[in-house]
C-alpha positions as CSV (number, residue, x, y, z in Angstrom):
1,M,-6.8,10.5,-17.2
2,T,-5.5,14.0,-16.9
3,E,-8.8,15.2,-15.4
4,D,-8.7,12.4,-12.8
5,L,-5.2,13.2,-11.8
6,N,-6.1,16.9,-11.4
7,Q,-9.0,16.0,-9.2
8,M,-6.8,13.6,-7.2
9,R,-4.2,16.3,-6.7
10,D,-6.8,18.8,-5.5
11,H,-8.3,16.3,-3.1
12,M,-4.9,15.4,-1.6
13,L,-3.7,18.9,-1.3
14,T,-6.9,19.9,0.5
15,A,-6.5,17.0,2.9
16,I,-2.9,18.0,3.6
17,A,-3.8,21.7,4.2
18,A,-6.6,20.5,6.6
19,A,-4.2,18.3,8.6
20,S,-4.4,19.6,12.2
21,G,-1.3,17.9,13.5
22,L,1.8,16.0,12.5
23,D,0.0,12.6,13.0
24,A,-2.8,13.6,10.6
25,L,-0.3,14.9,8.1
26,D,1.7,11.6,8.3
27,A,-1.6,9.7,7.6
28,C,-2.1,11.8,4.5
29,R,1.5,10.9,3.4
30,V,1.0,7.2,3.9
31,E,-2.3,7.3,2.0
32,A,-0.7,9.1,-1.0
33,L,3.0,8.1,-1.0
34,G,3.2,4.9,1.2
35,K,4.0,1.5,-0.1
36,Q,0.3,0.9,-0.9
37,G,-0.4,4.6,-1.4
38,T,-2.5,5.9,-4.3
39,I,0.3,7.6,-6.1
40,T,2.7,4.7,-5.5
41,L,0.2,2.3,-7.2
42,L,-0.2,4.7,-10.1
43,L,3.6,4.7,-10.6
44,K,3.6,0.9,-10.7
45,T,1.2,1.0,-13.6
46,L,3.7,2.7,-15.8
47,G,5.5,-0.6,-16.5
48,K,2.4,-2.0,-18.1
49,M,1.8,1.0,-20.4
50,T,2.9,1.2,-24.0
51,P,5.8,3.6,-24.7
52,E,3.4,6.1,-26.2
53,E,1.1,6.0,-23.1
54,R,4.1,6.1,-20.7
55,L,5.4,9.2,-22.6
56,V,2.1,11.1,-21.9
57,Q,1.0,9.8,-18.5
58,G,4.5,9.4,-16.9
59,P,5.2,13.1,-16.5
60,Q,1.6,13.7,-15.2
61,I,2.0,11.1,-12.5
62,Q,5.4,12.3,-11.5
63,G,4.1,15.9,-11.4
64,L,1.3,14.7,-9.1
65,R,3.8,13.0,-6.8
66,E,6.0,16.1,-6.7
67,A,3.1,18.4,-5.9
68,V,1.9,16.2,-3.0
69,A,5.4,15.8,-1.6
70,N,6.0,19.5,-1.7
71,G,2.6,20.1,0.0
72,I,3.4,17.7,2.8
73,A,6.9,19.3,3.4
74,E,5.4,22.8,3.5
75,R,2.6,21.8,5.9
76,K,5.0,19.9,8.1
77,A,7.3,23.0,8.4
78,T,4.2,25.1,9.3
79,L,3.0,22.7,11.9
80,E,6.5,22.3,13.5
81,R,6.9,26.0,13.6
82,A,3.5,26.4,15.3
83,A,4.3,23.7,17.8
84,L,7.6,25.4,18.7
85,D,6.0,28.8,19.1
86,A,3.4,27.2,21.4
87,R,6.1,25.5,23.4
88,L,8.1,28.6,23.8
89,A,5.0,30.5,24.9
90,S,4.1,27.9,27.6
91,E,7.6,27.1,28.9
92,T,9.1,30.1,30.8
93,L,12.2,30.3,33.0
94,D,12.5,32.7,35.8
95,M,16.2,33.9,35.6
96,T,15.9,35.4,39.1
97,L,15.6,32.0,40.8
98,P,18.8,30.5,42.3
99,A,20.6,27.9,40.3
100,D,19.9,24.2,41.1
101,A,23.7,23.5,41.1
102,T,27.0,25.2,41.1
103,P,28.4,25.6,37.5
104,A,30.8,22.7,36.8
105,G,33.1,24.7,34.5
106,T,36.6,25.7,35.8
107,I,39.2,28.1,34.7
108,H,42.3,26.4,33.3
109,P,45.5,27.1,35.3
110,V,47.2,28.7,32.3
111,S,44.3,31.2,32.0
112,Q,44.4,31.9,35.7
113,V,48.2,32.6,35.7
114,M,47.8,34.9,32.6
115,D,45.2,36.9,34.6
116,E,47.5,37.0,37.6
117,L,50.4,38.2,35.4
118,A,48.3,40.9,33.8
119,E,47.1,42.1,37.2
120,I,50.6,42.3,38.7
121,F,52.2,44.1,35.8
122,A,49.3,46.4,35.4
123,D,50.0,47.6,38.9
124,L,53.6,48.3,37.8
125,G,52.4,50.4,34.9
126,F,52.7,47.7,32.1
127,A,50.2,47.3,29.3
128,V,49.4,44.0,27.7
129,A,50.5,43.7,24.0
130,T,49.6,40.9,21.5
131,G,50.8,39.9,18.0
132,P,50.3,37.2,15.3
133,E,51.2,33.6,16.0
134,I,52.3,33.1,12.4
135,E,55.3,35.3,12.1
136,T,57.9,36.5,9.6
137,D,61.5,35.4,9.7
138,W,62.6,39.0,10.2
139,H,60.4,39.7,13.3
140,N,61.1,36.3,14.8
141,F,64.8,36.1,14.3
142,T,66.6,38.9,12.3
143,A,65.3,41.9,14.2
144,L,66.2,40.2,17.4
145,N,69.9,39.9,16.4
146,I,69.6,36.1,15.9
147,P,72.2,35.2,13.1
148,E,71.4,32.9,10.2
149,T,73.6,30.2,11.7
150,H,71.9,30.2,15.1
151,P,70.6,26.8,16.2
152,A,67.2,28.3,17.0
153,R,66.6,28.7,13.3
154,A,67.0,25.0,12.6
155,M,64.2,22.9,11.2
156,H,64.2,20.7,14.3
157,D,63.5,23.6,16.6
158,T,61.2,25.8,14.4
159,F,57.9,25.0,12.6
160,Y,58.3,26.5,9.2
161,L,55.4,27.0,6.8
162,Q,55.9,25.3,3.4
163,Q,54.6,28.3,1.5
164,G,57.1,30.7,3.2
165,I,59.9,28.2,2.5
166,D,59.0,27.9,-1.2
167,A,58.8,31.7,-1.6
168,K,62.2,32.2,0.0
169,A,63.8,29.5,-2.1
170,A,62.3,31.1,-5.2
171,G,63.9,34.4,-4.3
172,T,60.6,36.3,-4.2
173,A,60.2,36.6,-0.4
174,D,60.5,39.8,1.5
175,E,61.6,38.7,5.0
176,K,59.7,41.5,6.6
177,T,56.4,40.7,5.0
178,T,56.4,36.9,4.3
179,F,54.9,35.0,7.2
180,S,56.9,31.8,7.1
181,L,56.9,30.2,10.6
182,L,55.1,29.7,13.8
183,R,56.6,32.1,16.3
184,T,59.1,30.4,18.7
185,H,58.8,33.0,21.4
186,T,56.6,36.2,22.0
187,S,59.7,38.5,21.4
188,P,58.3,39.4,17.9
189,V,55.5,41.3,19.8
190,Q,58.3,43.4,21.4
191,I,59.6,44.2,17.9
192,R,56.2,45.1,16.6
193,T,55.5,47.3,19.6
194,M,58.8,49.2,19.2
195,L,58.0,49.7,15.5
196,S,54.5,51.0,16.1
197,Q,54.8,53.0,19.3
198,K,57.1,55.8,20.4
199,P,59.0,55.3,23.7
200,P,58.6,55.2,26.6
201,I,57.3,51.6,26.4
202,R,56.3,49.3,29.2
203,I,54.5,46.1,28.0
204,I,54.1,42.4,28.7
205,A,53.4,40.0,25.9
206,P,51.7,36.8,26.9
207,G,50.6,34.2,24.3
208,R,51.1,30.8,22.6
209,T,54.5,29.9,21.1
210,Y,55.6,26.8,19.2
211,R,58.8,24.7,19.1
212,S,59.4,21.2,18.0
213,D,59.8,19.5,21.4
214,S,57.7,17.2,23.6
215,D,58.4,15.5,26.9
216,A,57.2,15.9,30.6
217,T,58.5,19.5,30.7
218,H,58.1,20.5,27.0
219,T,55.3,20.6,24.6
220,P,55.2,21.6,20.9
221,M,52.8,24.5,21.8
222,F,53.3,26.3,25.1
223,H,52.6,29.6,26.7
224,Q,55.1,32.4,27.3
225,V,55.2,35.9,28.7
226,E,57.8,38.4,27.9
227,G,58.2,41.9,29.2
228,L,59.8,45.0,27.7
229,V,60.8,48.4,29.0
230,I,62.2,51.1,26.7
231,D,63.0,54.5,28.3
232,K,65.9,56.8,29.0
233,G,68.4,56.0,31.7
234,I,67.3,52.3,32.1
235,T,69.8,50.1,34.0
236,L,70.1,46.5,35.2
237,G,69.0,47.7,38.6
238,H,65.6,48.5,37.2
239,L,65.3,45.0,35.8
240,K,66.3,43.4,39.1
241,W,63.7,45.5,41.1
242,T,61.0,44.7,38.6
243,L,61.6,41.0,38.6
244,E,61.9,40.9,42.4
245,T,58.5,42.7,42.8
246,F,56.9,40.5,40.2
247,V,58.1,37.2,41.8
248,K,57.1,38.2,45.3
249,A,53.7,39.3,44.1
250,F,53.2,36.1,42.0
251,F,54.2,33.6,44.7
252,E,52.6,35.8,47.4
253,R,55.7,35.6,49.7
254,D,58.0,38.3,50.9
255,D,60.9,35.9,51.7
256,I,61.7,35.4,48.0
257,V,65.4,35.3,47.1
258,L,66.6,35.8,43.6
259,R,70.0,35.0,42.1
260,L,71.2,36.6,38.8
261,R,73.6,34.5,36.8
262,P,75.5,35.7,33.7
263,S,74.1,34.1,30.5
264,Y,73.9,34.8,26.7
265,F,70.9,35.7,24.5
266,P,71.4,37.2,21.1
267,F,68.9,40.0,21.8
268,T,70.2,41.2,25.2
269,E,73.6,42.4,26.4
270,P,74.4,41.8,29.2
271,S,72.1,38.8,29.7
272,V,71.2,37.1,33.0
273,E,69.3,34.0,34.1
274,I,67.1,34.5,37.1
275,D,67.0,31.7,39.7
276,V,64.6,31.7,42.6
277,G,65.4,30.0,45.9
278,Y,63.3,27.1,47.2
279,T,63.0,25.2,50.5
280,L,62.2,21.5,50.9
281,V,58.9,20.8,52.7
282,K,58.1,17.1,53.1
283,G,60.4,16.3,50.2
284,K,58.8,18.9,47.9
285,R,60.3,22.0,46.5
286,V,58.5,25.2,47.7
287,V,59.4,28.6,46.3
288,G,60.6,30.9,49.0
289,G,62.6,30.9,52.2
290,A,65.2,33.3,53.5
291,E,67.8,30.5,53.5
292,P,67.2,28.5,50.3
293,D,67.9,24.8,50.1
294,G,68.4,25.2,46.3
295,W,67.7,27.2,43.2
296,L,65.2,26.9,40.3
297,E,65.7,28.7,37.0
298,I,62.5,30.7,36.2
299,L,63.4,33.6,33.9
300,G,65.8,34.8,31.2
301,S,66.4,38.5,31.0
302,G,68.9,41.2,30.2
303,M,69.4,44.7,28.7
304,V,68.0,45.1,25.2
305,H,70.8,44.7,22.6
306,R,71.8,47.9,20.8
307,K,71.2,46.2,17.4
308,V,67.7,45.3,18.4
309,I,67.0,48.9,19.3
310,E,68.5,50.1,16.0
311,A,66.5,47.5,14.0
312,C,63.3,49.2,15.3
313,G,64.4,52.6,14.2
314,L,65.4,53.9,17.6
315,D,68.7,55.5,18.7
316,P,70.4,53.2,21.2
317,D,72.4,56.1,22.6
318,E,69.2,57.8,23.6
319,W,67.0,54.9,24.5
320,Q,67.8,51.9,26.6
321,G,65.7,49.1,28.0
322,F,65.4,45.7,29.5
323,A,63.5,42.6,28.5
324,F,62.6,39.3,30.3
325,G,60.7,36.1,29.4
326,C,59.5,33.0,31.1
327,G,57.1,30.1,30.5
328,I,53.6,30.6,31.9
329,D,53.0,26.8,32.1
330,R,56.1,26.4,34.2
331,L,55.1,29.3,36.5
332,A,51.8,27.5,37.0
333,M,53.6,24.2,37.7
334,L,55.8,25.9,40.3
335,K,53.1,27.8,42.1
336,Y,50.3,25.1,42.1
337,G,52.4,22.0,42.5
338,M,52.1,20.3,39.1
339,D,54.9,17.9,38.1
340,D,54.0,17.1,34.4
341,L,53.3,19.6,31.6
342,R,51.5,17.2,29.3
343,P,48.2,17.1,31.3
344,F,47.8,20.8,30.7
345,F,46.8,20.0,27.1
346,D,45.0,16.6,27.6
347,G,41.6,18.2,28.4
348,D,41.0,15.6,31.2
349,I,38.0,16.9,33.2
350,R,39.3,15.2,36.3
351,W,42.5,17.1,36.1
352,L,40.7,20.3,35.5
353,K,38.4,19.8,38.4
354,H,41.4,19.2,40.7
355,Y,43.7,22.0,39.4
356,G,41.1,24.4,37.9
357,F,39.9,27.6,39.4
358,S,36.4,29.0,40.0
359,S,35.2,31.5,37.5
360,L,34.6,33.9,40.4
361,D,38.2,33.6,41.6
362,V,39.4,36.8,39.9
363,P,43.0,37.8,40.9
364,T,43.4,41.1,42.5
365,L,46.5,42.5,44.2
366,S,44.4,43.8,47.2
367,G,42.8,40.5,47.8
368,G,45.6,38.2,46.7
369,V,46.1,36.2,43.5
370,G,46.3,32.7,45.0
371,A,43.8,29.9,44.6
């Protein structure tokens, strides 16, 4: 019996190795392992054997089956690889030929506005700075002069991480190193920049931020850009000129009118809200106009608070600065006529085709940054 099985294995493996194609290989598989295959019929005879015979012949038949199955798998891989090589050799593509159709992908309005912001502020001498989206309590709140009792720290406004909360409750947390929340603004990037760089500093910090809020004009995750200037002799006049230059360049209009209103932010003093004038055109608000029909709030800003400068190891008597921040999503809504924030994150291809931008529509100050 053993000699017969050895001869059968040699014969089957020879036939498998000689298979010239996948069809021929499959025929070998059916002949050996199919429902009526030679090895399948041998396996069925095990039930009629005595326990002693089964103990001897069972492993031999199973070994035959395993050897044939492995041979088929190896030969199949070899044939498939050869077929793929032949196909790659015969199918060529001339990359110099023009495309059959224009690429369907579009740039998301948020990405487009981020590029526009970077281009505008680069012309004003600002660099782009980034930071982690998972932040420490110290960078996100404490260093920005936001007290423990401030509503912004509340659970219903901030996404806290359970691990950070547990560490703080256990008294083992270091507020400067324990990452315990999703940042609620990009202001922590300003703190990290002041800690890592020596003044003078001119940066913008665009990126994703997170707050527990959701409606037509708010989402749990949104995009924000903040700016920071730290230097000697900085005044509120520098802030006003910078924001006027930015808004005029962004909306591509010279008849922009800004209104500064006193406000309060823990990290700036004095603090001002920036409103931009709009005119009504066919019932719609259009930013711009020498004689505004109304005002839209677009920015929060102010002179950097002395305590914030001190928290970053700088002398507030020597260094002053201003900071500002606004929502990138809302800037896109104002400039490109969108009235609902939620579709920004729905991923609807129809919405993207309507409001999206061509991949070749790169914003430049010389050529304009509009669509």
